[in-house]
N, C-alpha and C positions, 0 to 999 in steps of 0.2 A: 504494500500500500504506500502511495506517495506520502512523504512527510507532510505534516500539518504546516501550512503556510504561516509565517510569523503573524501573530495577531497583536494588535495594540488594544489593550484593555484600559479602561479608566473606571475607577469606582465611582458610581453615579451618586450625586448628592441626593439626600433623602427629600422626598416630596414635602413641601411645606416647611422649608428651613425656618428655624426660629431664632430669636435673639438668645445669645448666650445666657445661661443660668449659672449662678455662683452659689456654692454651699460651703459653709464652714464645717470641717470634719475633724473629729478626734478619734484616735485608735491606738493600736499597739502593733509594732512591726513584727511580722512572723517570717519574713524572708525578702530576698532581693532577686531581680532578674539579672541575666548575664550581660544585658546591653548597657548597664550603668544608669538607665533611665527609669527602670521599673522597681517599685517597692510594693511588697505584698503586705497588706494591712488588715488586721481584724478590727473593723471600725464600729463605732456606735451607730445607733439609729441616725439617719439623716432625715429629719422631719419633713414630711411631704414629698419625699423622693425615694428613699431606699431604707429597708430594714437593716439592722445590724447584721453584718456578715463579713466573711473574709474574701478579699479579692485583690487583684493587681491594679495598680494605678501607675500611669506614666507621667513624667515631668514634661514640660514644654520642649519642643525641638531645640537641641543645642544645650540643654541644661541637664546636669547630672544630679543624681541623688547624693546629698552631702556624705563624704567619706566618714564624717564623725558619727553617723548614725549606726546603730547596731540592732540585731534581732533582740526583741524584748523591750525596746525603748517605747515609751509613750510619746506620741507625736500629735501635732495638729497641722492642718494644711487647708488650703482653699481648693475645692473641686470646681472646675470650670467646664460646663457641658454645653457644647455647640450643636449645630445641626448634624454634623457628620463625624465629630470627634470630641474627645474630652481630654483634659490634662489637669495636673495638680501644680500648685505654686505655693510659695512661702512655707515649704515643708520644714518643720523645726521640732526639736525635742521640747517636751513640757514636763512638769513635775510628775513623777511616777504615780502618785496617788490621785492624779486627775482622771485616770482611765482605769476601768475594771481590768482584771487580769486577762479575761477572755471575752471582750465585748462582742465578737463575731462568732461565738461558739455555735456549732450547728444545733438545730432544734432536735431533740430526741425522736419526735414523731416523724421526722423527715428522713431518718437514717434508712439506708437500704436494708430491706428484709429478705432479699433474694440470695440464693446461693448458686454455686455452679461456676463454670469457667467464663471468663470475660473474652469476648471475641478478639482474636489476634490476626494479623496479616497472614494469609494462607488458609484460614479457616473458612468453611462453608457457612454462609450467613443463615440460610434457611428461611423460616417463616417469620413474618412480623405483620400481624393483623392491625389494620389502621382504618380510620374513617376520614375521608378527604373533605375538602372545602365545599363539595357539592352534596355531601351527605352520603356518598357512595362508599360502601365497604370494599376494601381490596387488601391484597397481601403482597408484601415485597417480593415474594417468590413468583408472583405473576409476571415479573419482568425478566424471566429467564430468556437468555439470548440477547439481552441488551445491557449496556453499561449503565450503571445508576450512580449518580452523585447524590449523596444524602447528607443533610446537615440537621442539627437539633437546635431549636430556639424556643422562646416564648414571645408572643406578640407584644406584650407590655414591657419588655426589657427597657430599662430607663437610660442605659448608656449606649450611645451610638457606635462605640468602638466594638461592641460585642454582637448581639443577635442582629441588629440592623446591618452591621458590616458584613456578616456572613450572607445575609440576604442580598446585599448589594453585589457581593462577589458572584453569587449564583446568577444574578441578573446580568452581570457583565459577561458571563460565560454563555448564557443561553442562546442568543442569536448566532454567534459564531459557531458553536457546536452543532446547532441545528442545520446551519448552512453546509457545514463540512460533513456531518455524519447522518443527517436526516433523523429517522426515527430509531436509529441504533443507540441513542443516548436518551435517558430520562433523568429528570431532576425530581427529588423528593425532599421536602422540608417537613420535618416532624416536630410538632410541639410537645414539650414535656409538661404542659399546663392544660391537660384536657378538660379540667373543670371549668376553666374560663375560655379557653380557645375552642369554642364550638365551631361547627361548620360555617355559620354566618360570620363569626369573628375572623376565622381563617380566610374566608372569601374576601372580606374587606381588606385585610392585610395583604393578601395576594395582589389585589388591584394596584397597590403601590409599586409593584415590581414587574408585573407582566400582564399582558392581554392574550397570551398564547392559549391554545386549546388546553382544556383541563388536564388531559393525560400527559401533556408535555412537561409540565411542572406542577406536581401535586403538593398541596399544603394539607397536612393531615395530622391526626393525633391518635394515640392508642386509647383503649378503654382505661378509665381511671384505675380499675382494679389490676390492670396489667402494667401500670407505670413503673413500679419498683423493679419488676423483673426486667423490663426493657432497659431501664437505666443501668442496672447491674451488667446486663449482657453486653451493652454497647459502651461500657466504660464511662458513663456519665456520673459525675459526682454531684448529686442534687440535694439541696437543703431548702425547704420552703420557709419563707418569712411569714410574718403574721398579717401583712397587708397586701399580699399578692406578689411580692418580689421573690426571686429565686437566686440563691447562691449556686452557681453551676460552672462546670468546666465547658470548654469549647470543643466540639467534636464534629468533624466533617469526614465522610467516608466515601471511598470509591469501591463499588462492587462490580466485578467483571461479569461478562455475559454468561459465564459458567457458575455464577452465584458465589464465587469466592471473594473474600475481602482482599483487595489488592493494595489499598493505601489508606492511612488514617492521618489526618491533620488535626492537631490539638492547639490551634492558634488561629487568630483572625488576621495574621500578618502575611500568610501565603498569598501569592499573586494569582489572579485568575489565569494568567498565561501559564504558570507552572502547573496548575491543576489541569488545564486543557492538554498539556503535554502528556501528563499521566493518563488521561483518557485516551489519547491517541495510542499510547503504548499497549493498553489492554484491548484495543480494537484491531490491532494488526493481525 
């Protein structure tokens, strides 16, 4: 098969860009990223925006996390949330007694209850029963013979760097992949918030990113009773907050036409071009 022609992708700005929002945040450092710009913080509630949870935050472009900070430090910072990205500024240490020991500790009722192996590259994915944005039931195994790019999100995710960024990456890939490979590729976006992400909600969210036929890019959710098992099987670390937010990892998967898991991305920083290259490899 001829090589995929070079594609130029651009992450598309979210519909309805809004004025930046700024929040004052306090928490405790639990780790650092390798890029020098990422700090992982167990933070307190951000009123009106996000429950207490543990998640990574990035500094502004060109700024580094201060070398004087260490794991366990109580810190404060400003979180700036724009239409397509967020960043933190004025990150500094505060008195230790200003922050609880574990402000972002997972809620016990949200811990995974499933057992068994977590899917790894080379494993057969098998069945995953879902209900899509049209209310239709389907199974991931129905796509045998096609490559499937599948990501996991929830539609009310508050930070544009996470779930909306994954959706924007899928959006950037959709037309070029369809043009190059036709119906040999399908996109599936799975919500891990089935209680709120009903078919109507998923359909409204889908309209932000595509007008393609329903089967080309499905937005779907499992039954609520199957959520814990799905999260465990696909390596999603999920913890539900009290006001509808989720502390979650990022997972995007490529399933080959033979139903075998070929690639897993656990970041929002992978480019659509890199993902498309991987799709081409499994379709050779």
